[in-house]
C-alpha positions in Angstrom: 217.4 33.7 156.9 217.8 31.0 153.6 219.7 28.8 157.3 216.7 29.5 159.2 213.8 26.8 159.3 210.3 28.5 159.0 207.6 25.9 159.5 204.0 26.1 158.3 201.8 28.2 161.2 204.8 30.4 162.3 203.9 33.7 162.9 206.5 36.1 164.6 209.0 35.6 163.0 211.1 38.6 162.1 213.0 39.1 158.3 215.6 41.2 158.3 217.2 42.8 154.8 219.9 45.7 154.6 220.2 46.8 151.3 223.7 47.8 150.3 225.7 49.6 147.1 226.8 47.8 144.8 229.7 46.6 146.6 227.4 44.4 148.7 229.4 46.0 151.7 228.0 49.5 151.8 224.9 50.0 153.2 221.9 52.3 151.4 221.5 55.0 154.1 217.6 55.2 153.5 217.1 58.4 156.5 213.7 59.1 155.6 211.9 57.2 153.0 208.7 58.0 151.2 208.0 54.3 150.5 209.6 50.7 151.6 207.9 47.2 151.0 209.1 44.4 150.9 207.4 42.2 147.8 207.0 38.0 148.2 206.4 35.7 145.4 204.7 32.1 147.9 202.7 28.7 147.0 199.1 29.8 147.1 196.6 27.3 150.1 194.5 26.7 146.5 197.7 25.4 145.0 201.7 25.3 146.3 202.3 24.7 143.1 201.3 28.0 141.8 202.6 31.2 143.5 201.4 34.1 144.5 202.7 38.0 144.5 202.1 39.6 148.2 203.7 43.3 148.8 204.5 44.3 153.1 204.9 47.4 154.4 208.8 47.2 155.7 210.0 48.9 158.9 212.8 50.5 159.5 215.6 48.5 161.6 217.0 51.8 163.2 217.9 55.4 161.9 218.5 54.0 158.3 221.7 54.6 158.8 222.5 50.8 158.6 220.2 50.0 155.3 218.1 47.8 156.6 214.5 47.4 157.4 212.6 44.3 158.6 208.8 42.8 157.9 207.5 40.3 161.1 205.6 37.2 159.5 202.2 38.1 161.0 199.7 35.1 161.8 197.9 33.4 158.1 200.7 34.5 156.0 202.8 31.2 156.6 200.3 29.4 155.2 202.1 26.9 152.6 205.1 24.6 152.4 207.9 25.2 150.1 209.9 27.7 148.7 209.6 31.7 149.2 211.3 34.1 147.8 211.1 38.0 148.8 213.0 41.6 147.9 212.7 44.8 149.0 212.2 47.9 147.3 213.1 51.6 148.8 212.0 54.9 147.2 213.6 57.8 148.9 213.2 61.5 147.3 217.1 60.8 146.2 216.1 57.7 144.2 215.1 54.3 144.8 216.5 51.1 145.1 216.0 47.9 145.2 217.6 45.0 147.3 219.1 41.0 145.9 216.6 38.8 145.7 216.4 36.3 148.5 214.6 32.8 149.7 214.0 30.9 152.4 212.0 27.6 152.9 209.0 26.8 154.8 209.0 22.9 155.8 206.1 21.4 157.8 206.8 20.4 161.0 204.4 16.9 160.3 207.1 16.4 157.6 210.1 17.2 159.1 
């Protein structure tokens, strides 16, 4: 998502994450997760130099065989310009997987 422009106030944007094995290619077959979430570190509205941790429940993109989960930003989530970081966590009966961290930049539409 780092190649995509996201603007303050955007919502409905889909963040898609693929969990892979250590080879970076083979998807982790997710089947029926016990828990799945995406953890965000984002600037705060009160002070953009201070970050907050926000946990959101994610959704399987398909049946889980492709290792893909997503989250669609709701209205009000993208409220401050700055660097947003994220990481996915999925727990199955057989184990727990954490994705590599990613990030994206949120810009103020009037400052572009």
